[in-house]
GUSE-593339 format. One record per residue (C-alpha): y, z negated, x; residue in three letters. Coordinates in steps of 0.02 Angstrom, whole numbers, plus 50000, padded with zeros to 5 digits. Example, Ala and Ser with C-alpha at 12.3 -4.5 7.8 and 13.67 -1.06 7.14 Angstrom:
BEGIN
497754961050615ALA 499474964350684SER 
***
This chain:
BEGIN
500045000150003MET 501485006550077LYS 503054997850042VAL 505005004950110PRO 505984989650179PHE 507534997050086LYS 506494998349928TRP 505774979649935LEU 507664975049950ASN 508174981649777ASP 507224967749708TYR 507494952849824VAL 509064951949972LYS 507974947450126VAL 508824941250265ASP 507574943150405ILE 506794962350490ASN 505474972150430ALA 504484964350580ILE 504684945650538GLU 504244948550356LEU 502664956550379GLY 502164940150511ASP 502684929650357ARG 501824937950225LEU 500534937750335THR 500354919850361LEU 500654914850165SER 499054926450108GLY 499554946150106SER 498884955750247LYS 500304967250338VAL 499234982150443GLU 500954987450532GLU 502524990750486VAL 503195007150537ILE 504805010450623THR 504925030150636SER 506575027550740GLY 506395014650860ASP 506165024751000GLU 507835033950954ILE 509395025751057GLN 511285029951062ASN 511045047150968VAL 512655051350865VAL 513095065450749THR 514305077650822GLY 515385093550780LYS 515485108450851LEU 517195111150901LEU 517315126951012LYS 515895137651106ILE 515875148551242GLU 514795157851368PRO 514235149551526HIS 514865157251663PRO 513655157551784ASP 512175159351666ALA 511835172751514GLU 510615159351397LYS 511875146151408LEU 513205139751309VAL 514815127451352VAL 514915118351188CYS 516505106251157GLU 515805092251022VAL 517025079950943GLU 515665062150917VAL 516945049950871GLY 517705045351002LYS 519365048151067GLU 518865063951187GLU 517725076951134PRO 516305077051261VAL 515485093651348GLN 513685099551309ILE 512975115151394VAL 511395119451298THR 510145135951281GLY 510185132651089ALA 510945148250990ASN 510635144750791ASN 512345136150792MET 514165138150768LYS 515725130250767GLU 516175119150625GLY 514385113950600ASP 513735095150632ILE 512445091450743VAL 511235078050831PRO 511995074051004VAL 510995062151111ALA 512505054151215LEU 512405049751411HIS 510945034851437GLY 510125038751245SER 508255039251212THR 507045049851124LEU 505255050251061PRO 504115050551200GLY 505095039651324ASP 506215052651352VAL 507965046751442LYS 509525057851428ILE 510645056151566LYS 512335066751611LYS 512145082251739GLY 512615098951807LYS 511535115851709LEU 512095131051848ARG 513625121051914GLY 514435115251727ILE 514635095451700LEU 513305091651505SER 513695075151441ASN 512215073351351GLY 511025082551244MET 511245092951037MET 509365087850978CYS 508145098550875SER 507025090250743SER 505685091550856GLU 506485083151008GLU 506885069250861LEU 505045066350814GLY 505545072650645ILE 504205086350555THR 504795095950420GLU 503915107150292GLU 504945123150352ASN 505385119250554PRO 506835130050609VAL 507065136050787HIS 508365125650865GLY 509545113450823LEU 509535102050675MET 510975106050584ILE 511635095250444LEU 512645093450301ASP 514605099150302LYS 514995081450249ASP 513985071450327THR 515055059250439PRO 515515061350631ILE 515045049350748GLY 513675039450625ARG 511925032450720ASP 510795047250662ILE 509535034950611LYS 510665030350483GLU 511065048250411VAL 509345052850426LEU 508675037150360GLY 507555033550535LEU 508165015850531ASP 507145011650356ASN 505545001350401PRO 503875003650286VAL 502844988850272ILE 500834992650264ASP 500114980850164PHE 498094978950157GLU 497884971649969ILE 496184961549907THR 495384969249760SER 495774953249671ASN 497504956149693ARG 498064970849576ALA 499794963949548ASP 500174968149731CYS 499894982049731LEU 501714987049686SER 503254983449755VAL 503804973049620ILE 502104963249667GLY 502694961449854ILE 504574956549794ALA 503584940749715ARG 502744935749850GLU 504264938549975THR 505364929149856ALA 503774913849826ALA 503684915850019THR 505464913550084LEU 506074903349929ASN 507094914249865LEU 507494924149693LYS 506944941549630TYR 507444951849517LYS 506504964849389LYS 507474980749375PRO 508214983849182THR 506954990149043LEU 508164993448910GLY 508655011548842PHE 509275019348692LYS 508155028748562GLU 508635044448480ASP 508355040048288GLU 508325059248228SER 506425058948284SER 505025046748252ASN 503295047148367ILE 502425040948207LYS 502825056848127ASP 502305068348258GLU 500665061548344ILE 499295048348312SER 498195038648437VAL 496685035748396GLU 495405025348554VAL 493635027348501LYS 492765018548686ASP 493025000248718SER 493185006548885LEU 495165008848840CYS 495644992248828LYS 497634997848781ARG 498325013348740TYR 500245015448747ILE 501205032048702ALA 503075037948688ARG 503995056848639ILE 505225060848755VAL 506365078848690LYS 507625087748765ASN 506875086348933ILE 507845095549080LYS 506665098349231ILE 507565096049391ALA 507625088649558GLU 507555069249562SER 509195062049641PRO 509225057649821ALA 508975041949800TRP 507295040549708LEU 506645055749824GLN 507105046849965GLU 505965030549904ARG 504345039849846LEU 504435048050027THR 504445033750128LEU 503155027050029ALA 501885041250070GLY 502165051349885VAL 503065070249887ARG 504405071749764PRO 504075086149630ILE 505265084849495ASN 506065071349403ASN 504725071049249ILE 503255070549380VAL 504255058349509ASP 504765044449387ILE 502935043049323THR 502535041349532ASN 504055030149545PHE 503435018249412VAL 501595018349470MET 502495011849628LEU 503465000849564GLU 502524991449443TYR 500404996849523GLY 500485004649306GLN 500045023049341PRO 500715032949206MET 500585054049138HIS 501545062349043ALA 500915079148933TYR 501965092348885ASP 502075092748728ARG 501625108348675ARG 499995106948727MET 499405092248592ILE 499185104848462SER 498315094548355SER 499605082948360ASN 498175067948391LYS 497745060548555ILE 495945054148565VAL 495055042248679VAL 493195046348692GLU 492045051448809ARG 491405068248878ALA 489925076248799LYS 488855079048962ALA 489075094649034GLY 490415100148972GLU 491895107149117LYS 493625100849129PHE 494805108449251VAL 495995094949331THR 497815096349413LEU 496855100849585ASP 496265116349476GLU 494585111249534THR 493355113749396GLU 492285098749352ARG 490685095849277THR 490595078849177LEU 489295068749095ASN 489355056048951GLU 490065041249063ASP 491655049949090VAL 493095043548983LEU 494185058948913MET 495925061148850ILE 495905072648728LYS 496975083248606ASP 495755082748440GLY 494275088548539ASP 495105097248691LYS 494855088048855ASN 496755086448919ILE 496565073949059ALA 495195062249163LEU 495675044349101ALA 496585036449217GLY 496035047149354ILE 496765063149322MET 497855074549201GLY 497115091049146GLY 498025110849233LEU 497905111849009ASN 499285100748990SER 500425099349168GLU 502275097749142VAL 502715116249201LYS 504835121649214GLU 504945127349038ASP 504265109748970THR 505825102148837THR 504805088948748GLU 503315075848835ILE 502225062648777VAL 502195047748913PHE 500415038948932GLU 500555021248988SER 498415012648958ALA 497475002749036ASN 495585008049064PHE 494074998149115ASP 494004996849300GLY 492114998649341THR 492075014049250ASN 493325022249311ILE 492885017249512ARG 491145024649449VAL 491815040649379THR 492965042749520SER 491195042649638GLN 490335052649532LYS 491725065049525LEU 492115065949698ALA 493855062749631LEU 494945046049709ARG 496805046249679THR 498225032649670GLU 497985030249488ALA 496145026849492SER 496135016349656GLY 497415006249534ARG 496325006149379PHE 494745000049446GLU 495584983849513LYS 495744978749337ASP 497564979649287LEU 498304967249154ASP 498574976949015PRO 500044969948965ASN 500734976449112LEU 500574995249022ALA 502144992348899GLU 503244986149039GLU 503015000849122ALA 503285012848974LEU 504865006148946ASN 505505006049143ARG 504895023849143ALA 506125027348979CYS 507325018449044ASN 507425029649219LEU 507345045749087ILE 509115039749013GLU 509545033249199GLU 509395052149260LEU 509865060549111LYS 508115071849097ALA 508135068448901GLY 508175060448763ASP 506825046548691VAL 506265046448519ALA 506335032748404LEU 504425021348394GLY 502845017748501VAL 501105018548471ILE 500315002948537ASP 498435003848522VAL 497974985248589TYR 496394980048505PRO 496034963248581GLU 497564958048661LYS 497524948848854LYS 498314929548838ASP 498994918848971ILE 497674902749011HIS 497804886149089TYR 496944880349248VAL 496924860649271GLU 496744851149456ALA 497054833449510ASP 498574832149633ALA 497334818549711ARG 496064830849754TRP 497054845549795ILE 497714834449928ASN 495854826549981SER 495344845349978PHE 496814853650071LEU 496884838650202GLY 498804835650158THR 499884821850082ASN 501114833249986LEU 501954827249835SER 501684832549641LYS 503394840349643ASP 503194849749799GLU 501564856749734MET 502224861849581LYS 503724870949673ASP 502444879249772CYS 501574886749599LEU 503224890049515ASP 503914899749656ARG 502344911649617LEU 502704910749448GLU 501274898349390LEU 502234889249275THR 501674872249319THR 501834853649201GLU 501324836749289ILE 500524824449185ASN 500024809449279GLY 499164817249430ASP 498444831049340THR 499434847349368LEU 499394861649211LYS 499554876949283VAL 500104891149180LEU 499134907549230SER 500064923349188PRO 498914937949141THR 499444948549287PHE 498774930649395ARG 496634933949325GLY 496084928249500ASP 496744908749450ILE 495444903449352ASN 494624886449447ILE 495544871249543ARG 495074878949701GLU 496054894649656ASP 497834882349610VAL 497254873049795ALA 497434888949874GLU 498954895449815GLU 499774878749869ILE 499174880250038ALA 499624897550080ARG 501544894150030ILE 501574879450082TYR 501074887650252GLY 499324887950316TYR 500434885250495ASN 500944868550424ASN 499244858150344ILE 498874845450508PRO 497044849550585SER 495734837550505THR 493874835050554THR 492554841050450ILE 492284826650306LYS 490314824350284SER 489104811050190PRO 487794814750334SER 487804808250501ILE 486664823350558ARG 487394835850646MET 486724853350684GLY 485514861850558LYS 485174853450386SER 482994848050304ARG 483294865150230LYS 483504875750386GLN 482454867750488VAL 480874867850387ILE 481174888450379LYS 481254889650552ASP 479644879850551THR 478774892150435VAL 479414907150529ILE 478994898350700GLU 477034894150628VAL 476724912350564LEU 477474920650698LEU 476294909950803ALA 474974915350683ASN 474994933350760GLY 476084940450602LEU 477764950550615ASN 479374946950516GLU 479864961150374SER 481344963150295ILE 481744972650129SER 482904976149996TYR 483194965349853SER 483274980149743PHE 481854990149644ILE 481565002149521SER 480874997449359PRO 479385009649401LYS 478654996649516VAL 477994985649403PHE 476614999049327ASP 475965001349511LYS 475604981549510LEU 474594985049338LEU 475844972049263LEU 475614972249067GLU 477094975148944GLU 477464959548891GLY 477294952549086SER 478704938149129PRO 478874948849283LEU 479594963049183ARG 481004953749134ASN 482424956549247VAL 484174955849326VAL 484754973949300LYS 486234981649420ILE 487714987449353ARG 488324999349455ASN 486675004949558PRO 486345017249688LEU 484995025149590GLY 483555022249483GLU 482605016849640ASP 483895001549672PHE 484314999349491SER 483494979749466VAL 483254964949558MET 481294958649594ARG 480624945249490THR 479194947949636THR 479054950449825THR 477294960249812ILE 477884977149778HIS 479124974649944SER 477514967850059MET 476744981049988MET 477934996150012GLU 477944988250211SER 475994990350216LEU 475915006950146GLN 477285010150275ARG 476215002450397ASN 474475011950348TYR 475535030850323THR 476015028750525ARG 473735026050552ASN 474135008150614ASN 472585001150588GLU 473184986350563TYR 474514976350487ALA 475014957150486ASP 476744955450427LEU 477604940850353PHE 479214941150238GLU 480734927250177ILE 481584934450034GLY 482354928949856LYS 481744933749699VAL 483024934849552TYR 482684925449368LEU 483694930149220PRO 484304916249120THR 483964916048935GLU 486264912848946ASP 486764932748996GLU 488314924549060ASN 487584913649176LYS 486934919849363ILE 485154919849365PRO 483904909249446GLU 483554915549615GLU 481994906249715LYS 481564906649890ASN 479934917449920ILE 478604916750101VAL 477624932750078THR 476154937550192ILE 475284950350216GLY 473864960150287MET 472444973550330TYR 471394981150446GLY 469854967350527GLU 470374954550407VAL 469704945550229ASP 470394929350114TYR 469824916350219PHE 470914924850377ASN 472344923450257LEU 471824908250181LYS 471784901750366GLY 473564905850406ILE 473854896450258VAL 473094881250269GLU 473824880250447ASN 475464883550369LEU 475314867950262LEU 474514857950396GLU 476074858450500VAL 477414857950362LEU 476114840550315GLY 475804844650136ILE 474014837950098SER 473134834749935GLY 473134856249887VAL 471974864149799THR 471474880849773TYR 470954886149597GLU 469954902749548ARG 471514914649464GLU 470634930549364SER 472034932349254GLU 473424940349376ASN 473034959049354PRO 473944963449532THR 472534953049614PHE 470604955549604HIS 469864944649510PRO 468434938249609GLY 469234933949757LYS 470904927349719THR 471524909149704ALA 473104899749623SER 473764886449758ILE 474194870749655LYS 474914853149742LEU 474824840149572LYS 475614849749438ASN 476474861749522HIS 476064880149590VAL 476414882749764LEU 475714901149733GLY 474424914449736ILE 473164921449870ILE 471954934149885GLY 471334951549908GLU 472454965749815ILE 471684973249665HIS 470904991249731PRO 471945000649579ASP 473744994749657VAL 473224997149830SER 472725013949803GLU 474275015749681ASN 475295015049861TYR 474025025949934GLY 473395010850040VAL 471465016050071GLU 470864998850147LYS 470744982450080ASN 472464972050070CYS 472734952750060TYR 474414946050006ILE 474864926649996ALA 476504923749880GLU 477314905649919LEU 478594896649826ASN 479654893449999LEU 480694879549894ASP 478984869749834GLU 478564870150015LEU 480434863150068ILE 480424851149937GLU 478674843349976ASN 478614845550159ALA 478594831450298SER 479544833750446ILE 479344815750507ILE 477524815950593ARG 476984797750613LYS 475684798150755TYR 473934786050756LYS 473304777850920PRO 471564783650977ILE 470334774850889PRO 469534759650973LYS 467884759950871PHE 466454771950859PRO 466154782950716ALA 464644789150625VAL 464154803450554THR 463034808250416ARG 462484827050370ASP 462004828250183MET 461534845450083ALA 461534845749922VAL 460784859449779LEU 461774864049642VAL 462274878849509ASP 463064894649577GLU 464514894449504GLY 464834875049566ILE 466474880349676LEU 466424870049846VAL 468224862949800GLN 467474852349671GLN 466214845949789ILE 467494842949916GLU 468624831849788ASP 467064820549741ILE 466754816349943ILE 468864812749965LYS 468934800949789ARG 467304794049842GLN 467254791050043GLY 468424775150029GLY 469534769850179SER 468024771850288ILE 468014792950264LEU 468784800350425GLU 468174819450400SER 467124830750341PHE 466494846850378LYS 465724861750287LEU 464444869950398PHE 463054879250279ASP 462964886950122VAL 461374895550089TYR 460424903549945GLN 458804912449970GLY 456894907250024VAL 456564888149965GLN 458164886549838VAL 457834891449685PRO 458574905149580ILE 460274899449524GLY 460574887249638LYS 461554885949813LYS 461124874049954SER 462964865550034VAL 462744856950170ALA 464314844950239TYR 464544833150395SER 465394817250367ILE 466244807550481THR 466354788150434TYR 467564778150541ARG 468274759850523ASP 470034755550619GLU 469714736450624ASN 467904736250685LYS 466354745750714THR 465304751050589LEU 463514743050526VAL 462294755350424ASP 462674743750275LYS 464364750750268ASP 463874768350282VAL 462724767350165GLU 463794763750049LYS 464954772850043ALA 463954789050074HIS 462864783149927ASN 464204780649806LYS 464604799749865ILE 462844807249837VAL 462644797149656LYS 464384805049613THR 463884820549640LEU 462294821149550GLU 463254813949418HIS 464604824749397VAL 463874843849468LEU 462184839149428GLY 461554839149630ALA 460154838649707GLU 460004827949873LEU 458904841249984ARG 
***
């Protein structure tokens, strides 16, 4: 956003130079990219009048000129230029002057004749003209003599270039920057006059109507101006537009551009003759429609594009660019002024799809204040009257279905001081806010702050604190130490455990992979999820890059399968991967942000099986100090093999799922090997992890080992046997280990033999047979009673 310093001074009288102002505004939160001062390199160059031109006595191509430069005596200058004549006024670089490129001019002799300086061309002054002239720059005849050339050519008008953040659409205007300048320097600023006279001989409501058919248009205001006189804009208006980087065209177009820069509200003017239906309609385009914009380019539209229509005929891309068929021409005598407000997201998406980004779209996409539209339209009509460019017809059409109102934000003054580390009084806080037009009431310790509609970024108490801080001055806020309720320095418990998880998985030979959280809705079919699966309930992205990235993932299995597929297609014989990422689960209330869960996913294929994967998971749980985990058979998850999958549970909590991927799923991803995946809830792991280690001394008393083999039904799970051993072994049970599972000869059909080695130890004494037999027999009898086991 380029703001000419001279234009800014029309609204707030600044008593410091542009560079210092840029520094002050940057400190108050309005970041300045650069201050452009084109005339800084030009020094001691003035306007001069050619009094006499005579040939050089010793050089055919040189002439000797007598030039009046406002001093008592004219100066003599020798030049080779030939496009001037006596009486012309030209720029004169006197002795000791400097020009762009660090060129220094001194007096000297040219072929024996003294020359006290140099007369300049536009090129030598560093000025680029549309139609450059070979030779000296000839100035207007009424140009004063002896004046600084920077003042005459406007080269002493610095321009401040601001980087405006997306939340501060109000600063995309000269008035917005004037408001910030006044608040920063504690000055007053004034807005331009908006008054104008209406021509009562005609009424807009008798001539046209406006119908808004889509909520993407939040407000649409129109006025008619008659007896238009197309002409050049006055010099002051052209100068401001040029300095701001906008090329002047004619008075009507210049007014719309001037108001857009001044107020930040884009406007458009239509040739009234082109609205033949007398009805302006705002609605979406039809798919495949063609439309030629003002840049004479034909564009193909779709149903997302919002259009301004003359009945059924398109005349403008809403908020982006007008149509060639309705532009203001030299013979235009009547115009319709449009000042509207459109949905910012739609404008941005449309401009990207059409590859057409304009000054208007760049403003609309930041969600402008709808209440700004009326002020801007009144300012345009005011300029019509000031420039005597036409007569404003009586009346206005204003379609504004849902008016945007001001709202209040409350903040506790004590909290603000604590938050900022300041000791400001409530009156000082109020002064900072009032200077920004955030009118504030003090009620006890509470500040009730009015948030105008042009400040849509003021919504919470932190926003109020930020406004106070930047106007009070960040440089005035004392440095304070960070206040923390914890004395622990460095990483948090969550970070430590997450790092531990990564270290364990790397130590197990896995490589970390990273994937996008955006997925396609089609992946749920590849994972064989049923239509009613809760995993299909996703968070949809408002502006997706494409269908493949249109929703947020609810499971990480697809991401891991894609990683395994990528390795498989590159002929890698095996892949052992893990990923730590998030899944996003929508809430019942659409206005609330989705629930985010941290997930650790392990994926493998190659010379591995279920037990390799389970061993890694067990190792991870052991390092995290998580005990009491059970593995329960899972046959309802369609993504996994029904006979080779288990849910991992801790008490009543599900930690995750582990198993072999269903062969059909592997086939959908083009992987012709068995894939094994574990999906674990990292948040649950962190919640239940024990990062404090307790160590036991080396045992003083010997252990006793007993082997046990039992016959059980084939359907009995080893987990069921181990649960009984844990419960019935008592305090002397130290450990147990499964060393054999047998089916075959000597074992009845439908049965299996399961053998364990069980270790007993007492920390306080040497065990005797009686103690061991008591605990061992209790295990055996419970197995017999609960599972129907037979001791072999």
